[in-house]
C-alpha positions, 0 to 999 in steps of 0.5 A: 499500499502506497502511504499518502503523502501530504503537500502544503498548498499555495493559490495564486490570484493574478494575471498571467505573463505570456513571456513567463517571467511574471504573474502567474507563471512566476508565482507557480515556478516560485511555489514549485521550487518552494516544495508546495503545491501551487494552484491559480486563479487567472485574474487576466490575460496579458500579452506582454514579453521584457519589452512591456505589455500589449494588451490586457484581457480581464477575466469576466466576474462570473469567470472569475468566481467560478475558479475560486469556488472551485479551488476552495471547494476541493483543495483549501489553499494554506496560503493566498497570494494576490498580484494583478487585479485591474478592476474594481469588480474584480477585487470585490468578487475576489474579497467576497470569496475569500471571506466566505471560505475563511481564506488564510495567510493571504499575502497582497503584492500591490500590482500596479505598474510593470517592471517595464513601466507599464500600467497594469491596474485602474485608477478606480480599482486601486480604491477597492484594493486598499478598501477591499483586500488590504484589510483581509491581508496577513501582509501587504508587499508594496514597493517604494512608488505603491507605498507612496500611493498607499500612504500619500507620502514621499518616500526617500530615506529610511525614516520615510520608509518607517513612517510610511510603513506605519501609517499602511499598517494603522490605516489597513490593519494588515503587516507590511513589507515595504520593499526598499529596491526602488531606493537609490541608497540601498536594497534593505527592506522594512518589516512592520508587523504589530508595531514591530519594525524589522529591517532585512538588509540586503545588497544590490545584485548587479543584474538589470533583469529584474522581470517579476522580482515582486511576484517572486517574492510575494510568492515565496512568502506565501509558499513559507508561510504555508509551511508554517513559517512566522511571517518574518521567517517567511520574509527572510527565506523569501528574500534568499531565494529571490537573490539566488534567482537573481545572482544566477544571472539569466539574461533573456529577452530584449527588454528587463529579463526574467530571473531563473526560478529554477536555479537550485536545480540548474545552478553550476550547469 
């Protein structure tokens, strides 16, 4: 008799990236490399590559709901990562279903602009995101430009990062991982969790190929939360994984290329 093996599960709710470097594709690769079973609910199809986003075709609210129901009614996820959701209607469906099923370990990556600079969310959807999704999240993972929008503050220093992270947490009730990669002086990230501040020091890796870094980090955090690690531990493990994927030096495409999510397997070859 074959002994059953129980595997932790993670769900990504995000857009599809036809070039494979970000979105659903990056999330599934990341979750798989962390040893969790990855499931996906697609919010939109995008025609994009390393040079930019050409077209976006949103899922209908009805089809999005059907996807969420299909997942939660069969294989309940141990964690949920939410990425690109471009419209208010879709955000409202996601929030409704997550509340209905009592989803846990929710990580929100407030994707607003692609690495290439292309806008990925409509203006009215930003308001819905902060009102509907952030209060459900365990942690939100904005970069500097996204945190400036969420906090309505200009961020140019470590002190500014602290003030913005505290403001976001106080307003929306979730922990905040404010990523410092867009700062000119450092690549350190700040976790604001229950009023406790934790800095995660990082060094800049000389690699211009950063397509999908935000998707990868948030999915890695969700994967580690699914496996039972604390939020701070999940962040550290996710940062270590992302650093390895960047340092591998994959160079594909004519723009800002993707990471090597499978560097653990292919490294040294």
